[in-house]
C-alpha positions, 0 to 999 in steps of 0.5 A, a space after each residue: 302187280 301194284 297196289 292202289 293206295 288206301 286212304 290210311 296208307 296215302 301219307 296224307 292227313 287223316 280224314 276229319 272226324 264227323 261232329 256229333 252236333 252242329 255248330 251253335 247247337 245247344 249242348 245236351 244235358 247229361 246225367 250230371 244235370 239231374 244231380 243238381 236238382 234240389 229234390 234229388 239231392 235232398 232225397 240222396 242226403 236223407 238216404 245217406 243219413 239213414 245209412 250213416 245212422 244205421 252203420 254207426 248203430 251197428 258199429 258202436 251200439 250192438 
């Protein structure tokens, strides 16, 4: 009884992985794109400052 070679055991090069996007297609904007927006960065700065002020108050003034 002989076994037929499978694509994995044929010894040849592995098949090419499918590409997610076509060549020349514009790259998708991920979540890091949102962090570069000035209103979001301003909001996060204000929240961070409030947390910092509250932490300093709790540590040194209470």
